[in-house]
PyMOL CGO cylinders between C-alpha atoms (Angstrom):
from pymol import cmd
from pymol.cgo import CYLINDER

trace = [
    CYLINDER, 8.25, -3.29, 14.28, 5.00, -2.79, 12.79, 0.3, 1, 1, 1, 1, 1, 1,
    CYLINDER, 5.00, -2.79, 12.79, 2.48, -4.32, 9.94, 0.3, 1, 1, 1, 1, 1, 1,
    CYLINDER, 2.48, -4.32, 9.94, 1.19, -1.83, 6.88, 0.3, 1, 1, 1, 1, 1, 1,
    CYLINDER, 1.19, -1.83, 6.88, -1.57, -3.18, 4.91, 0.3, 1, 1, 1, 1, 1, 1,
    CYLINDER, -1.57, -3.18, 4.91, -3.08, -1.48, 1.63, 0.3, 1, 1, 1, 1, 1, 1,
    CYLINDER, -3.08, -1.48, 1.63, -6.37, -2.31, 1.00, 0.3, 1, 1, 1, 1, 1, 1,
    CYLINDER, -6.37, -2.31, 1.00, -9.22, -1.23, -1.36, 0.3, 1, 1, 1, 1, 1, 1,
    CYLINDER, -9.22, -1.23, -1.36, -12.68, -2.49, -3.29, 0.3, 1, 1, 1, 1, 1, 1,
    CYLINDER, -12.68, -2.49, -3.29, -11.72, -1.72, -6.32, 0.3, 1, 1, 1, 1, 1, 1,
    CYLINDER, -11.72, -1.72, -6.32, -8.75, -2.43, -8.70, 0.3, 1, 1, 1, 1, 1, 1,
    CYLINDER, -8.75, -2.43, -8.70, -6.48, 0.00, -10.55, 0.3, 1, 1, 1, 1, 1, 1,
    CYLINDER, -6.48, 0.00, -10.55, -5.79, 2.26, -7.81, 0.3, 1, 1, 1, 1, 1, 1,
    CYLINDER, -5.79, 2.26, -7.81, -2.24, 1.30, -7.24, 0.3, 1, 1, 1, 1, 1, 1,
    CYLINDER, -2.24, 1.30, -7.24, -2.26, -0.74, -4.22, 0.3, 1, 1, 1, 1, 1, 1,
    CYLINDER, -2.26, -0.74, -4.22, 0.95, -3.08, -5.43, 0.3, 1, 1, 1, 1, 1, 1,
    CYLINDER, 0.95, -3.08, -5.43, 2.87, -0.31, -7.16, 0.3, 1, 1, 1, 1, 1, 1,
    CYLINDER, 2.87, -0.31, -7.16, 2.39, 1.47, -3.45, 0.3, 1, 1, 1, 1, 1, 1,
    CYLINDER, 2.39, 1.47, -3.45, 3.51, -1.99, -1.96, 0.3, 1, 1, 1, 1, 1, 1,
    CYLINDER, 3.51, -1.99, -1.96, 6.41, -2.42, -4.25, 0.3, 1, 1, 1, 1, 1, 1,
    CYLINDER, 6.41, -2.42, -4.25, 7.58, 0.97, -3.86, 0.3, 1, 1, 1, 1, 1, 1,
    CYLINDER, 7.58, 0.97, -3.86, 6.91, 1.82, -0.15, 0.3, 1, 1, 1, 1, 1, 1,
    CYLINDER, 6.91, 1.82, -0.15, 9.34, -1.25, 0.60, 0.3, 1, 1, 1, 1, 1, 1,
    CYLINDER, 9.34, -1.25, 0.60, 12.21, 0.06, -1.37, 0.3, 1, 1, 1, 1, 1, 1,
    CYLINDER, 12.21, 0.06, -1.37, 11.74, 3.04, 0.42, 0.3, 1, 1, 1, 1, 1, 1,
    CYLINDER, 11.74, 3.04, 0.42, 11.93, 1.61, 3.76, 0.3, 1, 1, 1, 1, 1, 1,
    CYLINDER, 11.93, 1.61, 3.76, 14.73, -0.59, 2.81, 0.3, 1, 1, 1, 1, 1, 1,
    CYLINDER, 14.73, -0.59, 2.81, 16.52, 2.38, 2.00, 0.3, 1, 1, 1, 1, 1, 1,
    CYLINDER, 16.52, 2.38, 2.00, 16.23, 3.89, 5.46, 0.3, 1, 1, 1, 1, 1, 1,
    CYLINDER, 16.23, 3.89, 5.46, 17.77, 0.82, 6.85, 0.3, 1, 1, 1, 1, 1, 1,
    CYLINDER, 17.77, 0.82, 6.85, 14.61, -1.35, 7.24, 0.3, 1, 1, 1, 1, 1, 1,
    CYLINDER, 14.61, -1.35, 7.24, 14.24, -4.84, 6.72, 0.3, 1, 1, 1, 1, 1, 1,
    CYLINDER, 14.24, -4.84, 6.72, 11.34, -5.65, 4.90, 0.3, 1, 1, 1, 1, 1, 1,
    CYLINDER, 11.34, -5.65, 4.90, 8.77, -8.34, 4.20, 0.3, 1, 1, 1, 1, 1, 1,
    CYLINDER, 8.77, -8.34, 4.20, 5.84, -8.21, 1.66, 0.3, 1, 1, 1, 1, 1, 1,
    CYLINDER, 5.84, -8.21, 1.66, 3.12, -10.61, 1.92, 0.3, 1, 1, 1, 1, 1, 1,
    CYLINDER, 3.12, -10.61, 1.92, 1.56, -10.42, -1.66, 0.3, 1, 1, 1, 1, 1, 1,
    CYLINDER, 1.56, -10.42, -1.66, -2.14, -11.95, -1.43, 0.3, 1, 1, 1, 1, 1, 1,
    CYLINDER, -2.14, -11.95, -1.43, -3.80, -10.68, -4.11, 0.3, 1, 1, 1, 1, 1, 1,
    CYLINDER, -3.80, -10.68, -4.11, -4.41, -14.34, -6.12, 0.3, 1, 1, 1, 1, 1, 1,
    CYLINDER, -4.41, -14.34, -6.12, -3.58, -12.33, -9.46, 0.3, 1, 1, 1, 1, 1, 1,
    CYLINDER, -3.58, -12.33, -9.46, 0.02, -12.19, -7.74, 0.3, 1, 1, 1, 1, 1, 1,
    CYLINDER, 0.02, -12.19, -7.74, 1.02, -8.89, -9.17, 0.3, 1, 1, 1, 1, 1, 1,
    CYLINDER, 1.02, -8.89, -9.17, 4.06, -8.42, -7.36, 0.3, 1, 1, 1, 1, 1, 1,
    CYLINDER, 4.06, -8.42, -7.36, 5.54, -11.88, -7.35, 0.3, 1, 1, 1, 1, 1, 1,
    CYLINDER, 5.54, -11.88, -7.35, 5.07, -11.31, -11.12, 0.3, 1, 1, 1, 1, 1, 1,
    CYLINDER, 5.07, -11.31, -11.12, 6.83, -8.37, -10.69, 0.3, 1, 1, 1, 1, 1, 1,
    CYLINDER, 6.83, -8.37, -10.69, 9.16, -9.12, -8.53, 0.3, 1, 1, 1, 1, 1, 1,
    CYLINDER, 9.16, -9.12, -8.53, 10.30, -12.14, -11.47, 0.3, 1, 1, 1, 1, 1, 1,
    CYLINDER, 10.30, -12.14, -11.47, 11.05, -9.55, -14.32, 0.3, 1, 1, 1, 1, 1, 1,
    CYLINDER, 11.05, -9.55, -14.32, 14.49, -9.00, -12.88, 0.3, 1, 1, 1, 1, 1, 1,
    CYLINDER, 14.49, -9.00, -12.88, 16.84, -9.23, -9.76, 0.3, 1, 1, 1, 1, 1, 1,
    CYLINDER, 16.84, -9.23, -9.76, 15.77, -5.88, -7.65, 0.3, 1, 1, 1, 1, 1, 1,
    CYLINDER, 15.77, -5.88, -7.65, 14.85, -5.68, -4.15, 0.3, 1, 1, 1, 1, 1, 1,
    CYLINDER, 14.85, -5.68, -4.15, 11.59, -7.48, -4.61, 0.3, 1, 1, 1, 1, 1, 1,
    CYLINDER, 11.59, -7.48, -4.61, 13.21, -10.40, -5.52, 0.3, 1, 1, 1, 1, 1, 1,
    CYLINDER, 13.21, -10.40, -5.52, 14.54, -10.71, -1.59, 0.3, 1, 1, 1, 1, 1, 1,
    CYLINDER, 14.54, -10.71, -1.59, 11.61, -9.61, -0.03, 0.3, 1, 1, 1, 1, 1, 1,
    CYLINDER, 11.61, -9.61, -0.03, 8.38, -10.67, -1.76, 0.3, 1, 1, 1, 1, 1, 1,
    CYLINDER, 8.38, -10.67, -1.76, 6.35, -14.04, -0.32, 0.3, 1, 1, 1, 1, 1, 1,
    CYLINDER, 6.35, -14.04, -0.32, 3.22, -15.10, -2.18, 0.3, 1, 1, 1, 1, 1, 1,
    CYLINDER, 3.22, -15.10, -2.18, 0.43, -15.51, 0.53, 0.3, 1, 1, 1, 1, 1, 1,
    CYLINDER, 0.43, -15.51, 0.53, -1.39, -19.10, -0.60, 0.3, 1, 1, 1, 1, 1, 1,
    CYLINDER, -1.39, -19.10, -0.60, -5.33, -18.91, -0.96, 0.3, 1, 1, 1, 1, 1, 1,
    CYLINDER, -5.33, -18.91, -0.96, -5.33, -21.42, 2.06, 0.3, 1, 1, 1, 1, 1, 1,
    CYLINDER, -5.33, -21.42, 2.06, -3.15, -18.91, 4.28, 0.3, 1, 1, 1, 1, 1, 1,
    CYLINDER, -3.15, -18.91, 4.28, -4.53, -17.40, 7.46, 0.3, 1, 1, 1, 1, 1, 1,
    CYLINDER, -4.53, -17.40, 7.46, -2.96, -13.98, 6.58, 0.3, 1, 1, 1, 1, 1, 1,
    CYLINDER, -2.96, -13.98, 6.58, -3.75, -12.84, 10.31, 0.3, 1, 1, 1, 1, 1, 1,
    CYLINDER, -3.75, -12.84, 10.31, -1.30, -15.19, 11.61, 0.3, 1, 1, 1, 1, 1, 1,
    CYLINDER, -1.30, -15.19, 11.61, 1.20, -15.19, 8.70, 0.3, 1, 1, 1, 1, 1, 1,
    CYLINDER, 1.20, -15.19, 8.70, 1.38, -11.57, 9.48, 0.3, 1, 1, 1, 1, 1, 1,
    CYLINDER, 1.38, -11.57, 9.48, 2.36, -12.04, 12.92, 0.3, 1, 1, 1, 1, 1, 1,
    CYLINDER, 2.36, -12.04, 12.92, 4.83, -14.34, 12.16, 0.3, 1, 1, 1, 1, 1, 1,
    CYLINDER, 4.83, -14.34, 12.16, 6.44, -12.42, 9.47, 0.3, 1, 1, 1, 1, 1, 1,
    CYLINDER, 6.44, -12.42, 9.47, 6.71, -9.57, 11.99, 0.3, 1, 1, 1, 1, 1, 1,
    CYLINDER, 6.71, -9.57, 11.99, 8.69, -11.69, 14.25, 0.3, 1, 1, 1, 1, 1, 1,
    CYLINDER, 8.69, -11.69, 14.25, 11.96, -11.33, 11.48, 0.3, 1, 1, 1, 1, 1, 1,
    CYLINDER, 11.96, -11.33, 11.48, 11.74, -8.09, 10.19, 0.3, 1, 1, 1, 1, 1, 1,
    CYLINDER, 11.74, -8.09, 10.19, 10.82, -4.36, 10.92, 0.3, 1, 1, 1, 1, 1, 1,
    CYLINDER, 10.82, -4.36, 10.92, 7.98, -3.84, 8.31, 0.3, 1, 1, 1, 1, 1, 1,
    CYLINDER, 7.98, -3.84, 8.31, 5.72, -6.14, 6.57, 0.3, 1, 1, 1, 1, 1, 1,
    CYLINDER, 5.72, -6.14, 6.57, 3.58, -5.16, 3.91, 0.3, 1, 1, 1, 1, 1, 1,
    CYLINDER, 3.58, -5.16, 3.91, 0.36, -6.97, 2.73, 0.3, 1, 1, 1, 1, 1, 1,
    CYLINDER, 0.36, -6.97, 2.73, -0.86, -5.78, -0.74, 0.3, 1, 1, 1, 1, 1, 1,
    CYLINDER, -0.86, -5.78, -0.74, -4.86, -7.28, -0.66, 0.3, 1, 1, 1, 1, 1, 1,
    CYLINDER, -4.86, -7.28, -0.66, -6.52, -7.88, -3.94, 0.3, 1, 1, 1, 1, 1, 1,
    CYLINDER, -6.52, -7.88, -3.94, -9.83, -5.98, -4.73, 0.3, 1, 1, 1, 1, 1, 1,
    CYLINDER, -9.83, -5.98, -4.73, -13.32, -7.17, -4.43, 0.3, 1, 1, 1, 1, 1, 1,
    CYLINDER, -13.32, -7.17, -4.43, -12.03, -9.82, -1.69, 0.3, 1, 1, 1, 1, 1, 1,
    CYLINDER, -12.03, -9.82, -1.69, -13.23, -8.22, 1.72, 0.3, 1, 1, 1, 1, 1, 1,
    CYLINDER, -13.23, -8.22, 1.72, -12.47, -11.10, 3.92, 0.3, 1, 1, 1, 1, 1, 1,
    CYLINDER, -12.47, -11.10, 3.92, -8.15, -11.39, 2.81, 0.3, 1, 1, 1, 1, 1, 1,
    CYLINDER, -8.15, -11.39, 2.81, -8.69, -7.06, 3.61, 0.3, 1, 1, 1, 1, 1, 1,
    CYLINDER, -8.69, -7.06, 3.61, -10.28, -7.80, 6.72, 0.3, 1, 1, 1, 1, 1, 1,
    CYLINDER, -10.28, -7.80, 6.72, -8.07, -10.15, 8.00, 0.3, 1, 1, 1, 1, 1, 1,
    CYLINDER, -8.07, -10.15, 8.00, -5.05, -7.98, 7.32, 0.3, 1, 1, 1, 1, 1, 1,
    CYLINDER, -5.05, -7.98, 7.32, -6.92, -5.02, 8.70, 0.3, 1, 1, 1, 1, 1, 1,
    CYLINDER, -6.92, -5.02, 8.70, -7.30, -6.92, 12.18, 0.3, 1, 1, 1, 1, 1, 1,
    CYLINDER, -7.30, -6.92, 12.18, -3.25, -7.51, 12.06, 0.3, 1, 1, 1, 1, 1, 1,
    CYLINDER, -3.25, -7.51, 12.06, -2.02, -4.12, 10.34, 0.3, 1, 1, 1, 1, 1, 1,
    CYLINDER, -2.02, -4.12, 10.34, -0.65, -1.06, 13.04, 0.3, 1, 1, 1, 1, 1, 1,
    CYLINDER, -0.65, -1.06, 13.04, -1.39, 0.56, 9.67, 0.3, 1, 1, 1, 1, 1, 1,
    CYLINDER, -1.39, 0.56, 9.67, -4.23, 0.50, 6.80, 0.3, 1, 1, 1, 1, 1, 1,
    CYLINDER, -4.23, 0.50, 6.80, -3.58, 2.45, 3.84, 0.3, 1, 1, 1, 1, 1, 1,
    CYLINDER, -3.58, 2.45, 3.84, -6.32, 3.19, 1.35, 0.3, 1, 1, 1, 1, 1, 1,
    CYLINDER, -6.32, 3.19, 1.35, -5.38, 4.32, -1.73, 0.3, 1, 1, 1, 1, 1, 1,
    CYLINDER, -5.38, 4.32, -1.73, -7.87, 5.94, -3.92, 0.3, 1, 1, 1, 1, 1, 1,
    CYLINDER, -7.87, 5.94, -3.92, -7.76, 7.29, -7.32, 0.3, 1, 1, 1, 1, 1, 1,
    CYLINDER, -7.76, 7.29, -7.32, -9.74, 10.22, -8.47, 0.3, 1, 1, 1, 1, 1, 1,
    CYLINDER, -9.74, 10.22, -8.47, -13.06, 8.77, -10.47, 0.3, 1, 1, 1, 1, 1, 1,
    CYLINDER, -13.06, 8.77, -10.47, -15.84, 9.58, -8.18, 0.3, 1, 1, 1, 1, 1, 1,
    CYLINDER, -15.84, 9.58, -8.18, -16.27, 5.71, -8.75, 0.3, 1, 1, 1, 1, 1, 1,
    CYLINDER, -16.27, 5.71, -8.75, -12.74, 5.40, -6.89, 0.3, 1, 1, 1, 1, 1, 1,
    CYLINDER, -12.74, 5.40, -6.89, -14.44, 7.35, -4.04, 0.3, 1, 1, 1, 1, 1, 1,
    CYLINDER, -14.44, 7.35, -4.04, -17.50, 5.42, -3.94, 0.3, 1, 1, 1, 1, 1, 1,
    CYLINDER, -17.50, 5.42, -3.94, -15.50, 2.44, -3.25, 0.3, 1, 1, 1, 1, 1, 1,
    CYLINDER, -15.50, 2.44, -3.25, -12.76, 4.16, -0.59, 0.3, 1, 1, 1, 1, 1, 1,
    CYLINDER, -12.76, 4.16, -0.59, -16.46, 4.03, 1.71, 0.3, 1, 1, 1, 1, 1, 1,
    CYLINDER, -16.46, 4.03, 1.71, -16.49, 0.76, 1.56, 0.3, 1, 1, 1, 1, 1, 1,
    CYLINDER, -16.49, 0.76, 1.56, -12.58, -0.05, 2.30, 0.3, 1, 1, 1, 1, 1, 1,
    CYLINDER, -12.58, -0.05, 2.30, -12.71, 2.55, 5.34, 0.3, 1, 1, 1, 1, 1, 1,
    CYLINDER, -12.71, 2.55, 5.34, -15.88, 0.65, 6.41, 0.3, 1, 1, 1, 1, 1, 1,
    CYLINDER, -15.88, 0.65, 6.41, -14.31, -2.49, 6.88, 0.3, 1, 1, 1, 1, 1, 1,
    CYLINDER, -14.31, -2.49, 6.88, -11.40, -0.79, 8.12, 0.3, 1, 1, 1, 1, 1, 1,
    CYLINDER, -11.40, -0.79, 8.12, -13.80, 0.62, 10.80, 0.3, 1, 1, 1, 1, 1, 1,
    CYLINDER, -13.80, 0.62, 10.80, -15.33, -2.73, 11.18, 0.3, 1, 1, 1, 1, 1, 1,
    CYLINDER, -15.33, -2.73, 11.18, -11.72, -4.32, 12.14, 0.3, 1, 1, 1, 1, 1, 1,
    CYLINDER, -11.72, -4.32, 12.14, -10.83, -1.57, 14.51, 0.3, 1, 1, 1, 1, 1, 1,
    CYLINDER, -10.83, -1.57, 14.51, -13.85, -1.97, 16.29, 0.3, 1, 1, 1, 1, 1, 1,
    CYLINDER, -13.85, -1.97, 16.29, -13.55, -5.70, 17.04, 0.3, 1, 1, 1, 1, 1, 1,
    CYLINDER, -13.55, -5.70, 17.04, -10.18, -5.13, 18.11, 0.3, 1, 1, 1, 1, 1, 1,
    CYLINDER, -10.18, -5.13, 18.11, -11.35, -2.72, 20.44, 0.3, 1, 1, 1, 1, 1, 1,
    CYLINDER, -11.35, -2.72, 20.44, -7.93, -0.72, 19.89, 0.3, 1, 1, 1, 1, 1, 1,
    CYLINDER, -7.93, -0.72, 19.89, -7.68, 2.55, 17.66, 0.3, 1, 1, 1, 1, 1, 1,
    CYLINDER, -7.68, 2.55, 17.66, -5.56, -0.09, 15.44, 0.3, 1, 1, 1, 1, 1, 1,
    CYLINDER, -5.56, -0.09, 15.44, -5.40, -0.09, 12.10, 0.3, 1, 1, 1, 1, 1, 1,
    CYLINDER, -5.40, -0.09, 12.10, -4.79, 3.53, 12.06, 0.3, 1, 1, 1, 1, 1, 1,
    CYLINDER, -4.79, 3.53, 12.06, -6.13, 4.36, 8.86, 0.3, 1, 1, 1, 1, 1, 1,
    CYLINDER, -6.13, 4.36, 8.86, -4.78, 6.80, 5.66, 0.3, 1, 1, 1, 1, 1, 1,
    CYLINDER, -4.78, 6.80, 5.66, -6.03, 7.65, 3.02, 0.3, 1, 1, 1, 1, 1, 1,
    CYLINDER, -6.03, 7.65, 3.02, -3.43, 7.62, -0.35, 0.3, 1, 1, 1, 1, 1, 1,
    CYLINDER, -3.43, 7.62, -0.35, -4.45, 9.76, -3.19, 0.3, 1, 1, 1, 1, 1, 1,
    CYLINDER, -4.45, 9.76, -3.19, -3.11, 7.89, -5.94, 0.3, 1, 1, 1, 1, 1, 1,
    CYLINDER, -3.11, 7.89, -5.94, -2.28, 8.11, -9.72, 0.3, 1, 1, 1, 1, 1, 1,
    CYLINDER, -2.28, 8.11, -9.72, -3.36, 11.84, -9.19, 0.3, 1, 1, 1, 1, 1, 1,
    CYLINDER, -3.36, 11.84, -9.19, -2.78, 13.90, -12.37, 0.3, 1, 1, 1, 1, 1, 1,
    CYLINDER, -2.78, 13.90, -12.37, -2.54, 17.19, -11.53, 0.3, 1, 1, 1, 1, 1, 1,
    CYLINDER, -2.54, 17.19, -11.53, -3.43, 18.97, -14.72, 0.3, 1, 1, 1, 1, 1, 1,
    CYLINDER, -3.43, 18.97, -14.72, -6.95, 17.60, -14.20, 0.3, 1, 1, 1, 1, 1, 1,
    CYLINDER, -6.95, 17.60, -14.20, -9.86, 19.11, -12.16, 0.3, 1, 1, 1, 1, 1, 1,
    CYLINDER, -9.86, 19.11, -12.16, -10.21, 15.68, -10.54, 0.3, 1, 1, 1, 1, 1, 1,
    CYLINDER, -10.21, 15.68, -10.54, -7.11, 15.14, -9.89, 0.3, 1, 1, 1, 1, 1, 1,
    CYLINDER, -7.11, 15.14, -9.89, -6.47, 18.39, -8.10, 0.3, 1, 1, 1, 1, 1, 1,
    CYLINDER, -6.47, 18.39, -8.10, -9.44, 18.06, -5.90, 0.3, 1, 1, 1, 1, 1, 1,
    CYLINDER, -9.44, 18.06, -5.90, -8.77, 15.05, -4.89, 0.3, 1, 1, 1, 1, 1, 1,
    CYLINDER, -8.77, 15.05, -4.89, -6.90, 15.70, -1.86, 0.3, 1, 1, 1, 1, 1, 1,
    CYLINDER, -6.90, 15.70, -1.86, -9.65, 17.93, -0.78, 0.3, 1, 1, 1, 1, 1, 1,
    CYLINDER, -9.65, 17.93, -0.78, -12.26, 15.12, -1.65, 0.3, 1, 1, 1, 1, 1, 1,
    CYLINDER, -12.26, 15.12, -1.65, -10.31, 12.22, 1.01, 0.3, 1, 1, 1, 1, 1, 1,
    CYLINDER, -10.31, 12.22, 1.01, -10.22, 15.24, 3.57, 0.3, 1, 1, 1, 1, 1, 1,
    CYLINDER, -10.22, 15.24, 3.57, -14.02, 15.51, 3.29, 0.3, 1, 1, 1, 1, 1, 1,
    CYLINDER, -14.02, 15.51, 3.29, -14.14, 11.80, 4.83, 0.3, 1, 1, 1, 1, 1, 1,
    CYLINDER, -14.14, 11.80, 4.83, -12.42, 12.53, 8.00, 0.3, 1, 1, 1, 1, 1, 1,
    CYLINDER, -12.42, 12.53, 8.00, -9.77, 11.12, 7.92, 0.3, 1, 1, 1, 1, 1, 1,
    CYLINDER, -9.77, 11.12, 7.92, -6.08, 12.19, 7.34, 0.3, 1, 1, 1, 1, 1, 1,
    CYLINDER, -6.08, 12.19, 7.34, -4.37, 11.89, 4.15, 0.3, 1, 1, 1, 1, 1, 1,
    CYLINDER, -4.37, 11.89, 4.15, -1.03, 10.88, 3.29, 0.3, 1, 1, 1, 1, 1, 1,
    CYLINDER, -1.03, 10.88, 3.29, 1.64, 12.55, 0.38, 0.3, 1, 1, 1, 1, 1, 1,
    CYLINDER, 1.64, 12.55, 0.38, -0.08, 11.83, -3.20, 0.3, 1, 1, 1, 1, 1, 1,
    CYLINDER, -0.08, 11.83, -3.20, 1.44, 9.81, -5.83, 0.3, 1, 1, 1, 1, 1, 1,
    CYLINDER, 1.44, 9.81, -5.83, 1.05, 10.58, -9.33, 0.3, 1, 1, 1, 1, 1, 1,
    CYLINDER, 1.05, 10.58, -9.33, 0.51, 8.69, -12.48, 0.3, 1, 1, 1, 1, 1, 1,
    CYLINDER, 0.51, 8.69, -12.48, 3.89, 8.78, -14.27, 0.3, 1, 1, 1, 1, 1, 1,
    CYLINDER, 3.89, 8.78, -14.27, 5.44, 6.56, -16.71, 0.3, 1, 1, 1, 1, 1, 1,
    CYLINDER, 5.44, 6.56, -16.71, 8.65, 5.93, -15.04, 0.3, 1, 1, 1, 1, 1, 1,
    CYLINDER, 8.65, 5.93, -15.04, 6.73, 3.77, -12.78, 0.3, 1, 1, 1, 1, 1, 1,
    CYLINDER, 6.73, 3.77, -12.78, 5.29, 1.22, -15.05, 0.3, 1, 1, 1, 1, 1, 1,
    CYLINDER, 5.29, 1.22, -15.05, 8.49, 1.31, -16.75, 0.3, 1, 1, 1, 1, 1, 1,
    CYLINDER, 8.49, 1.31, -16.75, 10.70, 0.65, -13.51, 0.3, 1, 1, 1, 1, 1, 1,
    CYLINDER, 10.70, 0.65, -13.51, 7.61, -2.40, -13.37, 0.3, 1, 1, 1, 1, 1, 1,
    CYLINDER, 7.61, -2.40, -13.37, 8.87, -4.17, -16.58, 0.3, 1, 1, 1, 1, 1, 1,
    CYLINDER, 8.87, -4.17, -16.58, 12.08, -4.40, -15.51, 0.3, 1, 1, 1, 1, 1, 1,
    CYLINDER, 12.08, -4.40, -15.51, 11.47, -6.11, -12.02, 0.3, 1, 1, 1, 1, 1, 1,
    CYLINDER, 11.47, -6.11, -12.02, 12.72, -2.63, -10.30, 0.3, 1, 1, 1, 1, 1, 1,
    CYLINDER, 12.72, -2.63, -10.30, 11.64, -0.07, -7.97, 0.3, 1, 1, 1, 1, 1, 1,
    CYLINDER, 11.64, -0.07, -7.97, 11.16, 3.33, -8.87, 0.3, 1, 1, 1, 1, 1, 1,
    CYLINDER, 11.16, 3.33, -8.87, 13.82, 3.93, -6.25, 0.3, 1, 1, 1, 1, 1, 1,
    CYLINDER, 13.82, 3.93, -6.25, 15.94, 1.42, -8.21, 0.3, 1, 1, 1, 1, 1, 1,
    CYLINDER, 15.94, 1.42, -8.21, 15.10, 2.49, -11.65, 0.3, 1, 1, 1, 1, 1, 1,
    CYLINDER, 15.10, 2.49, -11.65, 14.79, 6.13, -11.63, 0.3, 1, 1, 1, 1, 1, 1,
    CYLINDER, 14.79, 6.13, -11.63, 16.39, 7.63, -8.44, 0.3, 1, 1, 1, 1, 1, 1,
    CYLINDER, 16.39, 7.63, -8.44, 15.58, 10.84, -8.15, 0.3, 1, 1, 1, 1, 1, 1,
    CYLINDER, 15.58, 10.84, -8.15, 13.07, 11.13, -10.26, 0.3, 1, 1, 1, 1, 1, 1,
    CYLINDER, 13.07, 11.13, -10.26, 9.60, 12.95, -8.90, 0.3, 1, 1, 1, 1, 1, 1,
    CYLINDER, 9.60, 12.95, -8.90, 8.16, 9.55, -8.84, 0.3, 1, 1, 1, 1, 1, 1,
    CYLINDER, 8.16, 9.55, -8.84, 11.07, 8.46, -6.82, 0.3, 1, 1, 1, 1, 1, 1,
    CYLINDER, 11.07, 8.46, -6.82, 10.43, 11.73, -4.45, 0.3, 1, 1, 1, 1, 1, 1,
    CYLINDER, 10.43, 11.73, -4.45, 6.74, 10.84, -4.33, 0.3, 1, 1, 1, 1, 1, 1,
    CYLINDER, 6.74, 10.84, -4.33, 7.02, 7.06, -2.77, 0.3, 1, 1, 1, 1, 1, 1,
    CYLINDER, 7.02, 7.06, -2.77, 10.03, 8.80, -0.48, 0.3, 1, 1, 1, 1, 1, 1,
    CYLINDER, 10.03, 8.80, -0.48, 7.60, 11.38, 0.78, 0.3, 1, 1, 1, 1, 1, 1,
    CYLINDER, 7.60, 11.38, 0.78, 4.73, 9.06, 1.25, 0.3, 1, 1, 1, 1, 1, 1,
    CYLINDER, 4.73, 9.06, 1.25, 7.49, 6.09, 3.37, 0.3, 1, 1, 1, 1, 1, 1,
    CYLINDER, 7.49, 6.09, 3.37, 8.60, 9.49, 5.45, 0.3, 1, 1, 1, 1, 1, 1,
    CYLINDER, 8.60, 9.49, 5.45, 5.07, 9.75, 6.46, 0.3, 1, 1, 1, 1, 1, 1,
    CYLINDER, 5.07, 9.75, 6.46, 4.48, 6.53, 6.95, 0.3, 1, 1, 1, 1, 1, 1,
    CYLINDER, 4.48, 6.53, 6.95, 7.44, 5.88, 8.91, 0.3, 1, 1, 1, 1, 1, 1,
    CYLINDER, 7.44, 5.88, 8.91, 6.62, 8.97, 11.21, 0.3, 1, 1, 1, 1, 1, 1,
    CYLINDER, 6.62, 8.97, 11.21, 2.93, 7.34, 12.00, 0.3, 1, 1, 1, 1, 1, 1,
    CYLINDER, 2.93, 7.34, 12.00, 4.92, 3.92, 12.86, 0.3, 1, 1, 1, 1, 1, 1,
    CYLINDER, 4.92, 3.92, 12.86, 7.05, 5.71, 15.28, 0.3, 1, 1, 1, 1, 1, 1,
    CYLINDER, 7.05, 5.71, 15.28, 4.24, 7.27, 17.34, 0.3, 1, 1, 1, 1, 1, 1,
]
cmd.load_cgo(trace, "trace")
């Protein structure tokens, strides 16, 4: 059983998209999953409500007054993996998630502004680790919304490696991801075997390998 938090100080880097599609990939691997939507905008709750996909059965709203750390540990007792989607610009919630998490994923887009914000998110994760006096949460970067036809996109993984943390498989910027969301589905359900689904599958395999260590 494990808790995985996805965080970032900047919006628009694909946190909710990664959480929702990782949930589907973990379910396909045979894991039981709960998704805690801690973003006050509740994008994952809205996504799940668009259809009758797997997210409709595993996404739970984390209310503003909830103790996110306690809520995550409570959910962990019932499933194999708890995924937490945290909001941008609300470091207190992200910090609670980091205090609970076994693994903290920090997505980052190719913009220099994304890289600046990533440094703040990394600092928050390291602070949580220091408070816990532990090697947890383990921290990994995820290149997100990558366009490999651009210089910034091609150089993102190298830029992230230069920041001193391990980098997981990238997620590209693909129209099929938005199409799936519009139907209340994950990419695994909407476009199995597509390049987008393969990317989420590779990311889920990498996360699963870390959690098994």
